[in-house]
Jmol script that loads the backbone (N, CA, C; Angstrom):
load data "model"
ATOM      1  N   MET A   1     -21.916  65.526 -12.898  1.00  0.00           N
ATOM      2  CA  MET A   1     -23.124  66.009 -13.524  1.00  0.00           C
ATOM      3  C   MET A   1     -23.981  66.676 -12.447  1.00  0.00           C
ATOM      4  N   ARG A   2     -24.555  67.777 -12.797  1.00  0.00           N
ATOM      5  CA  ARG A   2     -25.429  68.500 -11.870  1.00  0.00           C
ATOM      6  C   ARG A   2     -26.834  67.897 -11.919  1.00  0.00           C
ATOM      7  N   LEU A   3     -27.508  67.898 -10.783  1.00  0.00           N
ATOM      8  CA  LEU A   3     -28.855  67.347 -10.693  1.00  0.00           C
ATOM      9  C   LEU A   3     -29.800  68.034 -11.675  1.00  0.00           C
ATOM     10  N   GLU A   4     -29.587  69.307 -11.908  1.00  0.00           N
ATOM     11  CA  GLU A   4     -30.456  70.055 -12.824  1.00  0.00           C
ATOM     12  C   GLU A   4     -30.370  69.546 -14.263  1.00  0.00           C
ATOM     13  N   THR A   5     -29.255  68.920 -14.625  1.00  0.00           N
ATOM     14  CA  THR A   5     -29.098  68.429 -15.993  1.00  0.00           C
ATOM     15  C   THR A   5     -29.324  66.922 -16.115  1.00  0.00           C
ATOM     16  N   MET A   6     -29.523  66.268 -14.985  1.00  0.00           N
ATOM     17  CA  MET A   6     -29.742  64.825 -14.989  1.00  0.00           C
ATOM     18  C   MET A   6     -31.156  64.507 -15.488  1.00  0.00           C
ATOM     19  N   THR A   7     -31.271  63.431 -16.232  1.00  0.00           N
ATOM     20  CA  THR A   7     -32.571  62.997 -16.750  1.00  0.00           C
ATOM     21  C   THR A   7     -32.917  61.617 -16.189  1.00  0.00           C
ATOM     22  N   PRO A   8     -34.192  61.219 -16.277  1.00  0.00           N
ATOM     23  CA  PRO A   8     -34.556  59.871 -15.851  1.00  0.00           C
ATOM     24  C   PRO A   8     -33.749  58.787 -16.582  1.00  0.00           C
ATOM     25  N   ALA A   9     -33.392  59.027 -17.823  1.00  0.00           N
ATOM     26  CA  ALA A   9     -32.588  58.051 -18.572  1.00  0.00           C
ATOM     27  C   ALA A   9     -31.217  57.869 -17.925  1.00  0.00           C
ATOM     28  N   HIS A  10     -30.619  58.940 -17.430  1.00  0.00           N
ATOM     29  CA  HIS A  10     -29.330  58.834 -16.735  1.00  0.00           C
ATOM     30  C   HIS A  10     -29.460  57.959 -15.492  1.00  0.00           C
ATOM     31  N   VAL A  11     -30.516  58.168 -14.732  1.00  0.00           N
ATOM     32  CA  VAL A  11     -30.706  57.406 -13.495  1.00  0.00           C
ATOM     33  C   VAL A  11     -30.969  55.935 -13.809  1.00  0.00           C
ATOM     34  N   ARG A  12     -31.804  55.658 -14.812  1.00  0.00           N
ATOM     35  CA  ARG A  12     -32.050  54.256 -15.188  1.00  0.00           C
ATOM     36  C   ARG A  12     -30.757  53.570 -15.612  1.00  0.00           C
ATOM     37  N   ARG A  13     -29.919  54.259 -16.335  1.00  0.00           N
ATOM     38  CA  ARG A  13     -28.626  53.704 -16.754  1.00  0.00           C
ATOM     39  C   ARG A  13     -27.735  53.437 -15.538  1.00  0.00           C
ATOM     40  N   ALA A  14     -27.713  54.359 -14.600  1.00  0.00           N
ATOM     41  CA  ALA A  14     -26.918  54.169 -13.379  1.00  0.00           C
ATOM     42  C   ALA A  14     -27.428  52.969 -12.592  1.00  0.00           C
ATOM     43  N   VAL A  15     -28.749  52.816 -12.498  1.00  0.00           N
ATOM     44  CA  VAL A  15     -29.324  51.669 -11.788  1.00  0.00           C
ATOM     45  C   VAL A  15     -28.936  50.373 -12.490  1.00  0.00           C
ATOM     46  N   ASP A  16     -29.007  50.349 -13.813  1.00  0.00           N
ATOM     47  CA  ASP A  16     -28.599  49.147 -14.562  1.00  0.00           C
ATOM     48  C   ASP A  16     -27.151  48.774 -14.275  1.00  0.00           C
ATOM     49  N   LEU A  17     -26.247  49.754 -14.309  1.00  0.00           N
ATOM     50  CA  LEU A  17     -24.834  49.486 -14.039  1.00  0.00           C
ATOM     51  C   LEU A  17     -24.631  48.995 -12.616  1.00  0.00           C
ATOM     52  N   TYR A  18     -25.311  49.630 -11.679  1.00  0.00           N
ATOM     53  CA  TYR A  18     -25.223  49.219 -10.275  1.00  0.00           C
ATOM     54  C   TYR A  18     -25.673  47.772 -10.099  1.00  0.00           C
ATOM     55  N   LEU A  19     -26.821  47.445 -10.659  1.00  0.00           N
ATOM     56  CA  LEU A  19     -27.354  46.088 -10.503  1.00  0.00           C
ATOM     57  C   LEU A  19     -26.446  45.039 -11.131  1.00  0.00           C
ATOM     58  N   ARG A  20     -25.821  45.390 -12.235  1.00  0.00           N
ATOM     59  CA  ARG A  20     -24.919  44.461 -12.907  1.00  0.00           C
ATOM     60  C   ARG A  20     -23.738  44.097 -12.008  1.00  0.00           C
ATOM     61  N   HIS A  21     -23.266  45.041 -11.215  1.00  0.00           N
ATOM     62  CA  HIS A  21     -22.099  44.800 -10.372  1.00  0.00           C
ATOM     63  C   HIS A  21     -22.458  44.383  -8.945  1.00  0.00           C
ATOM     64  N   ALA A  22     -23.602  44.799  -8.454  1.00  0.00           N
ATOM     65  CA  ALA A  22     -23.953  44.541  -7.058  1.00  0.00           C
ATOM     66  C   ALA A  22     -24.620  43.183  -6.846  1.00  0.00           C
ATOM     67  N   PHE A  23     -25.271  42.643  -7.869  1.00  0.00           N
ATOM     68  CA  PHE A  23     -25.996  41.389  -7.723  1.00  0.00           C
ATOM     69  C   PHE A  23     -25.470  40.366  -8.714  1.00  0.00           C
ATOM     70  N   ALA A  24     -24.950  39.289  -8.179  1.00  0.00           N
ATOM     71  CA  ALA A  24     -24.419  38.227  -9.036  1.00  0.00           C
ATOM     72  C   ALA A  24     -25.576  37.511  -9.739  1.00  0.00           C
ATOM     73  N   PRO A  25     -25.315  36.999 -10.945  1.00  0.00           N
ATOM     74  CA  PRO A  25     -26.349  36.202 -11.612  1.00  0.00           C
ATOM     75  C   PRO A  25     -26.765  35.027 -10.716  1.00  0.00           C
ATOM     76  N   ARG A  26     -28.033  34.734 -10.711  1.00  0.00           N
ATOM     77  CA  ARG A  26     -28.600  33.633  -9.923  1.00  0.00           C
ATOM     78  C   ARG A  26     -28.390  33.829  -8.429  1.00  0.00           C
ATOM     79  N   SER A  27     -28.307  35.070  -8.003  1.00  0.00           N
ATOM     80  CA  SER A  27     -28.174  35.383  -6.582  1.00  0.00           C
ATOM     81  C   SER A  27     -29.495  35.116  -5.878  1.00  0.00           C
ATOM     82  N   SER A  28     -29.419  34.730  -4.628  1.00  0.00           N
ATOM     83  CA  SER A  28     -30.648  34.483  -3.875  1.00  0.00           C
ATOM     84  C   SER A  28     -31.261  35.781  -3.355  1.00  0.00           C
ATOM     85  N   VAL A  29     -30.519  36.878  -3.421  1.00  0.00           N
ATOM     86  CA  VAL A  29     -31.009  38.180  -2.966  1.00  0.00           C
ATOM     87  C   VAL A  29     -31.495  38.965  -4.177  1.00  0.00           C
ATOM     88  N   GLU A  30     -32.713  39.471  -4.085  1.00  0.00           N
ATOM     89  CA  GLU A  30     -33.286  40.265  -5.171  1.00  0.00           C
ATOM     90  C   GLU A  30     -33.115  41.751  -4.866  1.00  0.00           C
ATOM     91  N   PRO A  31     -32.849  42.565  -5.894  1.00  0.00           N
ATOM     92  CA  PRO A  31     -32.740  44.004  -5.658  1.00  0.00           C
ATOM     93  C   PRO A  31     -34.093  44.598  -5.301  1.00  0.00           C
ATOM     94  N   ARG A  32     -34.076  45.681  -4.533  1.00  0.00           N
ATOM     95  CA  ARG A  32     -35.319  46.370  -4.169  1.00  0.00           C
ATOM     96  C   ARG A  32     -35.998  46.981  -5.376  1.00  0.00           C
ATOM     97  N   ILE A  33     -35.206  47.446  -6.332  1.00  0.00           N
ATOM     98  CA  ILE A  33     -35.757  48.145  -7.486  1.00  0.00           C
ATOM     99  C   ILE A  33     -34.891  47.846  -8.700  1.00  0.00           C
ATOM    100  N   THR A  34     -35.493  47.831  -9.875  1.00  0.00           N
ATOM    101  CA  THR A  34     -34.754  47.640 -11.126  1.00  0.00           C
ATOM    102  C   THR A  34     -35.093  48.798 -12.057  1.00  0.00           C
ATOM    103  N   SER A  35     -34.381  48.884 -13.152  1.00  0.00           N
ATOM    104  CA  SER A  35     -34.674  49.953 -14.105  1.00  0.00           C
ATOM    105  C   SER A  35     -36.054  49.762 -14.721  1.00  0.00           C
ATOM    106  N   ALA A  36     -36.548  48.529 -14.777  1.00  0.00           N
ATOM    107  CA  ALA A  36     -37.903  48.293 -15.289  1.00  0.00           C
ATOM    108  C   ALA A  36     -38.946  48.955 -14.389  1.00  0.00           C
ATOM    109  N   ASP A  37     -38.675  48.989 -13.087  1.00  0.00           N
ATOM    110  CA  ASP A  37     -39.583  49.655 -12.145  1.00  0.00           C
ATOM    111  C   ASP A  37     -39.616  51.161 -12.383  1.00  0.00           C
ATOM    112  N   LEU A  38     -38.589  51.677 -13.012  1.00  0.00           N
ATOM    113  CA  LEU A  38     -38.473  53.111 -13.247  1.00  0.00           C
ATOM    114  C   LEU A  38     -38.954  53.518 -14.632  1.00  0.00           C
ATOM    115  N   ALA A  39     -39.305  52.548 -15.459  1.00  0.00           N
ATOM    116  CA  ALA A  39     -39.750  52.828 -16.829  1.00  0.00           C
ATOM    117  C   ALA A  39     -41.012  53.679 -16.810  1.00  0.00           C
ATOM    118  N   GLY A  40     -41.093  54.573 -17.747  1.00  0.00           N
ATOM    119  CA  GLY A  40     -42.270  55.416 -17.878  1.00  0.00           C
ATOM    120  C   GLY A  40     -42.198  56.722 -17.116  1.00  0.00           C
ATOM    121  N   ALA A  41     -41.248  56.866 -16.218  1.00  0.00           N
ATOM    122  CA  ALA A  41     -41.091  58.131 -15.494  1.00  0.00           C
ATOM    123  C   ALA A  41     -40.455  59.149 -16.437  1.00  0.00           C
ATOM    124  N   SER A  42     -41.159  60.236 -16.666  1.00  0.00           N
ATOM    125  CA  SER A  42     -40.642  61.221 -17.621  1.00  0.00           C
ATOM    126  C   SER A  42     -40.006  62.432 -16.941  1.00  0.00           C
ATOM    127  N   THR A  43     -40.166  62.542 -15.626  1.00  0.00           N
ATOM    128  CA  THR A  43     -39.517  63.633 -14.900  1.00  0.00           C
ATOM    129  C   THR A  43     -38.739  63.037 -13.731  1.00  0.00           C
ATOM    130  N   MET A  44     -37.812  63.805 -13.216  1.00  0.00           N
ATOM    131  CA  MET A  44     -37.025  63.335 -12.085  1.00  0.00           C
ATOM    132  C   MET A  44     -37.919  63.156 -10.853  1.00  0.00           C
ATOM    133  N   GLU A  45     -38.917  64.004 -10.694  1.00  0.00           N
ATOM    134  CA  GLU A  45     -39.826  63.879  -9.553  1.00  0.00           C
ATOM    135  C   GLU A  45     -40.586  62.550  -9.612  1.00  0.00           C
ATOM    136  N   GLN A  46     -41.085  62.194 -10.799  1.00  0.00           N
ATOM    137  CA  GLN A  46     -41.781  60.914 -10.959  1.00  0.00           C
ATOM    138  C   GLN A  46     -40.837  59.750 -10.680  1.00  0.00           C
ATOM    139  N   LEU A  47     -39.628  59.862 -11.166  1.00  0.00           N
ATOM    140  CA  LEU A  47     -38.647  58.798 -10.982  1.00  0.00           C
ATOM    141  C   LEU A  47     -38.305  58.616  -9.506  1.00  0.00           C
ATOM    142  N   PHE A  48     -38.027  59.693  -8.801  1.00  0.00           N
ATOM    143  CA  PHE A  48     -37.683  59.592  -7.382  1.00  0.00           C
ATOM    144  C   PHE A  48     -38.858  59.083  -6.567  1.00  0.00           C
ATOM    145  N   ALA A  49     -40.073  59.403  -6.962  1.00  0.00           N
ATOM    146  CA  ALA A  49     -41.258  58.895  -6.265  1.00  0.00           C
ATOM    147  C   ALA A  49     -41.334  57.377  -6.373  1.00  0.00           C
ATOM    148  N   ARG A  50     -40.880  56.821  -7.473  1.00  0.00           N
ATOM    149  CA  ARG A  50     -40.897  55.359  -7.643  1.00  0.00           C
ATOM    150  C   ARG A  50     -39.921  54.675  -6.694  1.00  0.00           C
ATOM    151  N   PHE A  51     -38.829  55.341  -6.354  1.00  0.00           N
ATOM    152  CA  PHE A  51     -37.907  54.781  -5.370  1.00  0.00           C
ATOM    153  C   PHE A  51     -38.592  54.641  -4.017  1.00  0.00           C
ATOM    154  N   GLU A  52     -39.477  55.570  -3.704  1.00  0.00           N
ATOM    155  CA  GLU A  52     -40.204  55.517  -2.437  1.00  0.00           C
ATOM    156  C   GLU A  52     -41.181  54.346  -2.387  1.00  0.00           C
ATOM    157  N   LEU A  53     -41.627  53.865  -3.550  1.00  0.00           N
ATOM    158  CA  LEU A  53     -42.589  52.765  -3.608  1.00  0.00           C
ATOM    159  C   LEU A  53     -41.927  51.397  -3.520  1.00  0.00           C
ATOM    160  N   ALA A  54     -40.618  51.359  -3.628  1.00  0.00           N
ATOM    161  CA  ALA A  54     -39.896  50.080  -3.618  1.00  0.00           C
ATOM    162  C   ALA A  54     -40.065  49.401  -2.262  1.00  0.00           C
ATOM    163  N   PRO A  55     -40.272  48.084  -2.255  1.00  0.00           N
ATOM    164  CA  PRO A  55     -40.422  47.370  -0.980  1.00  0.00           C
ATOM    165  C   PRO A  55     -39.157  47.461  -0.144  1.00  0.00           C
ATOM    166  N   ARG A  56     -39.322  47.586   1.154  1.00  0.00           N
ATOM    167  CA  ARG A  56     -38.177  47.731   2.048  1.00  0.00           C
ATOM    168  C   ARG A  56     -37.987  46.524   2.950  1.00  0.00           C
ATOM    169  N   ASP A  57     -38.736  45.480   2.736  1.00  0.00           N
ATOM    170  CA  ASP A  57     -38.651  44.317   3.611  1.00  0.00           C
ATOM    171  C   ASP A  57     -37.729  43.228   3.068  1.00  0.00           C
ATOM    172  N   GLN A  58     -36.885  43.581   2.139  1.00  0.00           N
ATOM    173  CA  GLN A  58     -35.947  42.623   1.549  1.00  0.00           C
ATOM    174  C   GLN A  58     -34.820  42.297   2.534  1.00  0.00           C
ATOM    175  N   ALA A  59     -34.147  41.192   2.298  1.00  0.00           N
ATOM    176  CA  ALA A  59     -32.967  40.844   3.103  1.00  0.00           C
ATOM    177  C   ALA A  59     -31.911  41.932   2.946  1.00  0.00           C
ATOM    178  N   ASP A  60     -31.143  42.166   3.977  1.00  0.00           N
ATOM    179  CA  ASP A  60     -30.164  43.253   3.912  1.00  0.00           C
ATOM    180  C   ASP A  60     -28.767  42.758   3.564  1.00  0.00           C
ATOM    181  N   GLY A  61     -28.642  41.638   2.902  1.00  0.00           N
ATOM    182  CA  GLY A  61     -27.345  41.091   2.552  1.00  0.00           C
ATOM    183  C   GLY A  61     -26.589  41.884   1.518  1.00  0.00           C
ATOM    184  N   PHE A  62     -27.242  42.844   0.890  1.00  0.00           N
ATOM    185  CA  PHE A  62     -26.580  43.620  -0.159  1.00  0.00           C
ATOM    186  C   PHE A  62     -26.327  45.054   0.269  1.00  0.00           C
ATOM    187  N   LEU A  63     -26.430  45.353   1.539  1.00  0.00           N
ATOM    188  CA  LEU A  63     -26.291  46.735   1.993  1.00  0.00           C
ATOM    189  C   LEU A  63     -24.873  47.282   1.875  1.00  0.00           C
ATOM    190  N   ARG A  64     -23.918  46.447   1.592  1.00  0.00           N
ATOM    191  CA  ARG A  64     -22.551  46.957   1.471  1.00  0.00           C
ATOM    192  C   ARG A  64     -22.340  47.762   0.210  1.00  0.00           C
ATOM    193  N   TYR A  65     -23.259  47.653  -0.742  1.00  0.00           N
ATOM    194  CA  TYR A  65     -23.149  48.390  -1.988  1.00  0.00           C
ATOM    195  C   TYR A  65     -23.969  49.671  -1.900  1.00  0.00           C
ATOM    196  N   THR A  66     -23.448  50.733  -2.497  1.00  0.00           N
ATOM    197  CA  THR A  66     -24.117  52.021  -2.478  1.00  0.00           C
ATOM    198  C   THR A  66     -24.111  52.603  -3.859  1.00  0.00           C
ATOM    199  N   LEU A  67     -25.238  53.156  -4.264  1.00  0.00           N
ATOM    200  CA  LEU A  67     -25.328  53.886  -5.516  1.00  0.00           C
ATOM    201  C   LEU A  67     -25.506  55.348  -5.172  1.00  0.00           C
ATOM    202  N   ARG A  68     -24.557  56.159  -5.595  1.00  0.00           N
ATOM    203  CA  ARG A  68     -24.647  57.592  -5.355  1.00  0.00           C
ATOM    204  C   ARG A  68     -24.891  58.294  -6.671  1.00  0.00           C
ATOM    205  N   LEU A  69     -25.837  59.199  -6.634  1.00  0.00           N
ATOM    206  CA  LEU A  69     -26.123  59.990  -7.828  1.00  0.00           C
ATOM    207  C   LEU A  69     -25.551  61.380  -7.648  1.00  0.00           C
TER     208      LEU A  69
END
end "model"
wireframe off; spacefill off
backbone 0.3
color backbone group
């Protein structure tokens, strides 16, 4: 999919799928961002800006997983 045709809904769906596989239920490590954090963004610019607001001081135990858009 080309970035020009991608919508915030596509990115939220990708984040949901990523979180489902990257974080085990009842894991002690919390994700930096969830799709709920991205709710309400109606443009890709607004959505990407929310990624910048995500806290970066989390434990790095989950860095082996990568989400590529």
